[in-house]
C-alpha positions, -999 to +999 in steps of 0.1 A: +542-415+705+526-417+673+549-406+638+547-366+637+555-370+599+526-395+595+502-372+609+516-339+592+512-363+560+477-373+564+463-343+578+480-325+544+461-350+524+429-348+546+428-311+533+443-312+497+421-340+496+446-357+474+478-380+480+497-360+452+480-325+459+492-337+498+531-344+486+533-312+463+527-294+489+549-311+512+579-308+483+575-349+489+576-377+464+536-392+462+556-423+478+569-414+504+536-399+517+518-429+513+544-452+531+539-428+557+504-433+558+502-474+545+526-477+580+507-456+609+474-476+595+495-509+600+508-492+633+473-484+646+454-512+628+430-490+613+421-474+578+424-438+578+413-429+545+393-443+517+394-431+477+368-420+463+361-401+427+387-378+431+409-382+458+408-394+489+386-385+522+392-393+560+376-424+577+363-415+614+398-426+634+413-405+608+395-377+611+396-383+652+437-387+642+435-351+625+416-331+650+441-349+673+475-331+656+454-302+653+451-297+692+487-316+692+499-282+669+473-257+689+493-267+719+526-267+710+514-230+696+506-219+733+533-232+750+555-214+729+539-186+729+537-183+767+572-188+767+571-157+739+560-138+765+583-148+797+610-130+771+587-102+769+576-104+732+617-097+720+609-120+693+582-147+674+560-143+650+523-132+642+501-140+611+465-122+600+441-125+577+423-092+570+391-090+551+398-056+522+383-036+545+403-035+568+440-035+554+440+005+555+429+015+589+451-022+601+480-006+583+481+031+597+479+032+630+472+000+651+500-018+632+534+007+628+523+015+670+535-019+672+550-029+655+583-005+661+564-016+700+581-055+689+608-051+665+615-086+668+580-096+653+578-107+625+542-099+612+526-115+578+494-104+568+471-115+542+445-104+520+413-128+522+378-128+519+357-140+546+352-175+533+389-174+530+401-166+560+376-184+581+398-216+566+428-199+569+419-203+607+403-231+607+436-250+590+455-229+612+475-207+583+467-174+601+465-168+643+441-140+638+412-133+613+400-093+614+367-095+594+334-078+588+302-097+593+316-130+592+289-165+597+287-182+633+313-211+631+314-232+659+347-245+647+358-203+658+358-184+685+350-145+680+371-126+711+364-091+702+332-080+682+323-045+676+293-027+656+305+001+631+270+027+620+271+028+581+271+057+560+249+053+530+266+082+500+243+095+476+248+116+449+238+155+459+199+161+450+187+177+423+159+199+411 
């Protein structure tokens, strides 16, 4: 079994680009992060990170482990979600990244209706631009993103796409 704490630390080092930034985000000492990574490298007999000018980046082995870590977390979240479904959505959490153009429409009717129907579900909403929202999805910091015209990204899947009319509003013509 792989050490989950070491995988968490590796993920943050790769994501943040340095031991210090990862340690600060995790609220632990940088030496603890370093020890965990070193122990994991020794256990696997392979280098997981390499230093570069401004910090650290993953080796191919490090990228493989980070991908495994994300897949493992996604699988666990899926099982927990299914368990919550068995509990008739009595409790849980949904994290949503919302583009600025969506916030008024989301907070109005749909979210209010959902929250009154499922009062045990905690909904966290984060305002984000398109690129930031896509990064939040990739980093699994949000579960869903509602965006206008996001670029195609092979790491993400669009579940629903709708075309909306575009209205151009101009001042009246004066003669």
